[in-house]
C-alpha positions, 0 to 999 in steps of 0.5 A: 751869533752865539757867544762863547766861553772857555770851558771850565774843564780845560787843562793846558800844557806843552810838549817838548817842541813847545806846542800846546796840548789841551785836554777837556775832562767833560768832552774827553778830548785831547788836541795838539796845536802848533806853538805858532797858535799859542798867542791866538789861543790865549787871545781867544781865551781872553775874548772868545768872540774875537775870531769865532769863525776862524778854523782854529776856533771852529776846531777848538769848539768842536773839541769842547774847549770853547762852548756856548756861553749859556751852557751849564757845564756843571749840570752836564757833568752831573748828568754824566755822573748819573749816567756813569754810576747807574750803568747796569753793568754787573762788575764782579771782582772775584777773589778765589783765594787770598793766598799768594806765592809771592812776598812782595816788599810793599804788599798790604795783604794778609796772605791767609785764609783758604780757597773759594768753596764749590758752594760759593762758586755755584752761588755766584753762577746762580746769581748771574743766571737769576739776574742776568735780565737786569743787567746790560753786560757782565764784567769779571775781574779776577783778583787775590792773593794770586788768583792763578793759585786756583786756576781751575776756579778762574777757568770754571767760573769764567766759562760758566758765566760767559755761557749765561751771557751768551745765552741771553745775548749779553756782552761779557768781558774778563780781566785778571790781575796776576803776578805772572809767575804761573802765566805760562803759554798754556795757561794764557791760551786757556784763559783766552779760551774762556774769555779772559782778555785783559791782564795786569802784570807787574815788572818792577824794573831791572832784574835786580830791583824786581827780584828784591821787591817781588820775590817768592815766599822762599826769597827766590827771584821771579823776574826771569820767569815772568819775562820768559812768560811774557816773551812766549805770549808775545809770539802768539799771532798778532790777530789774536787780541788781548791786552797786557798792562805792564805795571812798574812800581817805582822806588827811589833806587829805580829812578836812575835806571828808569831810562834803561828800563823804558828802553828794555820794554820798548826793545822787547815789547814796543812793536806789539800794541797788545802790550801797554805800560804804566808807572806808579810810585810805590804806595803805602797801602797799609800793612807791615811789609812796606816798613822795610822800604819806607825810606825808599818810597817816593810818596807824593813829594812833587820833586821826587814824582817829577824825577820819576816822570822826568826820567820817563820823559827824557827817553823820548820813547813813545811807549804805549801809555794806554793806561794813562790815556784810559785814566783820562778818558774811560775810568772816571769812577772807582769801581767801589763807587759804582752801583752793581759793582761788588767784590766776592771774597773767597769766603762769600763776603761781599765787599766794595774795595780790594784795598781793604779786603783783609783789614779788620779795622775797616768794617765798612768794607764788608757790606754783605754776604752771598747766600747759597741760593745766589742772593746778595744780602747787602746792608744798604746803609753800608753800600750807600756810603760808598756811593756818596761823593765829595761835594766840597766847593773845591771839588766842584770847581776843579777842572777834573770834576767831569772826569772823576766826579768827586768819586775817585776814591770813596774809601778815602772819603769814608775814612776822612782822608784828604787824598781823594783826588785821582792820580790822573789829576795830580799827575796830569801834566806828565800824563799829557807830556808822555802821551804827546811823545807820540801821535797814537793818542793825540791828533794835531790841528791843521788848517788844511783839514776839511 
């Protein structure tokens, strides 16, 4: 009989009822075990050979929580990294402009420059057309500034690149990060028609706080208009598929009001699976604007982060936390650390990281430029540095290694920052607890199954 061992990539926590919630970053599994199995699970962890034929052990082995003792999990995780990083999916983040109609309090960007010229637009399409046979699929991500300030560019390029993919039988998908102010129902339907199906929009809590953090350039609030756009979009027939990921950036002042905000989101959008929700503390991504709310930032102090997540958890409302789920399952490597993943800025620069798109002091981000003929002129010495991973001993021994592969934030690794771990690791306990509020993302073991 094969000897077994407890996987090095397991993480364990409990839900509100004291049930065991187990996650494995290598095999991408989450499972709930009733608390009555707690002692058995601990006994098996200490001595996996005790009950190798029990239904409990069989289930845990099928989930990858226990593996054969001769399995080299490190090598398997490295193989998984090679498969992930070398996928021949062309991932283009296109920035039609760095200009924006908002003046968000924490924004790191410099809202200057112009708009993407027709020459650069044609060059992007030429590149896709010339090289489509080398790629398995094409993914577009629209970013800015505010990309919908040039909706015409978003629609035109999405349609043209989608047509190239269709001609060559290659999958195409597109998403957009937008402030949502110009996303009225007509615009939304136009974007759906050209293949944009994924949207990230920020709604920073209550109207008072949102309008303070995310005002127009003239100081006017934006909450009412964004909310109305979202409510209009929700009326679209349920058989029309899209995903709207609603992000909330939480400052200290918002923590006491998070419960009300969760209930507001649940009451308005909780009955529509096309709307998903996630919460982040306000980050310091750089720039001068964020200084105005320096004292309001949660940063990474554990007690303040716990207060944020506790406020969400105490509502007992199982929001659609799809983003947290995908962080644990489907987003193992930062786009900047992937081969065939590039940012095409409005002026034709080719870059790797949107967080450094206007920071002159970080020259390593500008890795090349796009020629009129559609060629990517790239400095391979610069690009290679973005693919290098954190191979410290601590990183190699981490339970989350098989998820992020030490490649979560290549930018921080490049500048020598210690902050290279994914949020899905540092906040995993709360991720799992929030997912465990419902049954959408976690199944529960039953001895009666099978």
